[in-house]
N, C-alpha and C positions, 0 to 999 in steps of 0.2 A: 756531429752535427745533429743526428737524429736524437740523441740523448738531450742535448740542450733544447731542442723542439718539445720533446715530450716533458722535460722538466717545467718549461714555462708554460706549457698549454693550458692548464687547469687555471691559471691566474691571469691570462692574457685580458687585458682591457681593464684590469683593477689598478688603482693606484698604489704606490709603495705603502701608504698609510693602511690601506684596506688589507693588503697583504699581510702586513706586520700584525694587524689586529686580529685577523682570522687564523692565520697559520704560523706567524713569525717568519723566519726565513724558510724559503722553499729549499728543503734539504732532501726531499724524498718524492719519488714519483707518486702523484695522486690523481684519482679521476676528477673530471671536471664535476663542479656541482650542479645540482638540478636546474638552477636558475640560469646557468651560463650557456653561451651559445655553442660551446663544445660539449654540451650535456650528454651526447651520445658516446663520447670517447672515455676509455677506462685508463686507469694508471698504466703508464709506459706507451700510450699510443701516441702517434704524431700527427702533425697538421699538414696543410697545403705546403708549408716550407719543405718538408722532407719528400712529400710527393712530387713536387715540381722538380726538386733536385733529382730524384730517381728518373724522372721523365728525360731530363737533359742527359744523364748518365747513359740510360738505355738507348737514346737516340744516338749518342756518340759511339757506343758499343757496335750498334747495328750498321752505322755508316762508316765505321772504322776511323772516326775522327769527327770533328764538329760538322754538322750540316744544318743549315737553316731550314732547308726543306723537310728533313726527318724530323727535327725539333718541333716545327710547327704542325707536322702531321701527328705527333704524339699529343701536343697540346690540344688539338682539335678533338682528337679521340677522347681526351680527358672531359672536354666541354660537352661533348654528345652524351657522355655517360651521366652528366648532372641531369639531364632531361628524364633519365630513368629512376635515379635516386638522388635527391637534392643534397644528401649528406655526403655524397662523394666528392664534393668540392673541398671538403675538410677546412673550410673557412677562407678560401681564395679571395683576395682583395678585389676592389672595384676594378682596378687598372687591368689586372690579369683577366677578369672576367670579361671585361668590356672587349679586350683585343681578341680574346679567343671567340667571342660572339661574332666579331668583325670577320674573322677568318672562317667561320662556319657559314657566314652570309656570303662568302665568296671573295672577300678581299684578300690580296696577296699578303703575305707574311711580311714583305718589306715595307708595307704600308699599314700594317694593322695595329700598331702601337699607339698608345694614348700618352698625352702630356701630363701625366699625374706623377709627381715626384716622390712616389712611394718606393719601398724597399723590395718588391716582389722579385726583381731580376737579380738583386745582390745576395739574397738569402739562398738561390738556388745554384749559384755559379761555381761553387767549389770544385765540381769534376772538371772544369776547363782548367783551373790552376794546377790540380793534380796530374793531369794527363800531359799537358804541355809544359811542365815544370822547367824544361830545358831551354825556353825561349820566352823571355817575358814580353817581348814585341807581339809574338803571335797570341800569347794569353791576353793582353790588352785588346787586341783587334777582335778576336772571338768573344771575349766577355762583353765588349761594347756591342757587337753584332747580336748576340743572343738576347741582349737587354732590348733592343729595338723592336723585337717581335711583339713585346708586351708593354714595354716602358721606354718611350723614346725621349723622355724629358733629359736634358744634359745632366742633371744632378743624379738622376737614377742610374743613368749609363755609367757616369764616374764612379758611383757606388759600387756598381758590379765589377768595374775595372780594379778599383781599390782592395775588394775582398779576393778577388782571382790572383792578383799579384801577391797578396798577402799571403794566401794559401801556398803558393808555389815557393816562396822564400822560407816559409815556415818548414816545409817538406825538406828544404836543403839546409836547415839548422842555421840560418843566419841570426844574428842578434835581433832582439825585439825592437830595439830603437831603429835599426837598419830596416827591418821590414816595415815599420811605420813610415819611415821616410821614403822608401821607394813606392809604398802605395800612395802617398802623397804626390810623388813626382809623376806618376803614370796618370793618377785620376785629374791632376791639375791640367792636363793636356786636353781634357774633356770638359771640365767645369771646375773653375778656380774656386768659386765661392763654397762648393762642397769640399774641395780638397783643404781649403782653409779651416773649415769646421772640423775636419779629420785631424789636422795637425794640433788644434787648439787643445786637444786632450793632454798634451805634454804638460800644460800649465796646471793641471788638476791634480798631479801626483801630491800626496800628503794629505788630500782632503778625506773625509768621511765618504765611503762609496755612495751612500744615499744622497749626500750633498753634491758629489760630482755628477752622479746621473740626473739629478735635478737640473744642474747647470747645462748638462749636454742636451736634455730632453730625451724621451722615450716613446715618442709617437711613432706611428708606422712611415713617417717622413723619413727619407733615406738620410737626410743631412743630420738626423737625429739617430735612428737605428744603428747605422753602421759605425759612426763614432762611438756609440755607447758600447757596441760589441768590441771595437778595438780597445776601449778603455779597460774593459773587464779583462781582455787577453793580455794587455801590457803591464798590469798591476797586481795580478794574483797568479798563484799556482792553479792548475787546471780545475780541481774540484771546486775550490772556493770561488774561482771566477764564474763558474756556471751557476753557483748559488747565488752570487751577486747579481749575475744577469737576470736570473729567473725571479728574484726578489725585488727588483728595482721598479717595477710597475710599468704599465703601458704595454708596448708590444713585446712582452716578456719571451714569447716563444721565438720570435724572429732575432731578437737580441742575443739570447742564448744559443740559438743554433748557429748563428754566425760565429760567436765567439767558440764554439765548439768545433766548427770547421777549422778555425786557426789553430786551436789547441791540439786537436786530433792530428793535424799535419805536422805540428811541432813535436808532439810527445808520443804518438801512436796510441796504443790502446791499454798499456800496462797500467796506467793510472786510474782507469774507469772502474768507479766502485761497483762491487757485485751487486749491491742492492738496487742499482740503476740498471745494470746489464740483465739481470735476471727476468725482469717484467718488460723489457723493451719489445715493442711490436716488430715482428719480422726479422729478429736479429740475424738469423741464418740468410735470409734473402739479402738483407743489406750487406753482409760479409761477401756473399757471392758476387754482388754488384762490384764491391771494392776489388775483389780478386780479378775480376774481368777489367776493370779500369787499370789495374796494375799491368796487366799483360798488354793492354793497349798502349798504355804509356811507354812500355819497354820498346814496343815495336816503333812508335813514332819517334821517339826521342833518340833511339839507335839510328834511325835514318838520318 
């Protein structure tokens, strides 16, 4: 997930044509260009996608499972840090920022979310799918609940459910078509329109990747970002999938990070190119969080 985020970071917001003209396909980690809104980030550094995922993971580890109170506390601490250094948000979206500001102002986390249908709660949800992989109903409930803290729009909530369910099934080595179908089934209980946009990617097999992503869309809107990530996951081997995701324009870091979460759950780490890993920000810290999530999952699923 972090690799996908860092790979897509320097070209986030560019069109596919602009990416092709400037760098071709995004095959290597690169720093953000000087005129880019991530201009302070170096090659291999990640954005708010990974930071918010780590906040959720750390909240779960500290609470020995998902806790809305603990996760909200982590989000508020993150928001307070922005007042000291505006770069610490790493590009957090308007929905996440607005809801965190609501909580800092005193609003309860159960009523802090906003009705903006972006992908902020879907891109961070992988730890729930990993830890609770033994029970899809628990996964769907917690994925939905963590979404409402910042993104209470039905499509945003459904997107989070789809990703969490997908990650869990990938971890258990189910076929990709089954992963997509189950992601659709659970997401459709929350928002049928989103679920239909997800299942539509089945009809795009055989198209050129650039054409398929153009049809799906690549904006931060969850009904585009999550289906685009699933499209990359469904149709390519891991390294190529992340290159396609990072090169497709738009919300490249989110599309690639979600695709990376699915692929990492499915394939582990052995496929990850050394050229990506060698410069990945805080690799040891990420591995430590992964190990602690593994321990937590062992205890919770054992029970």
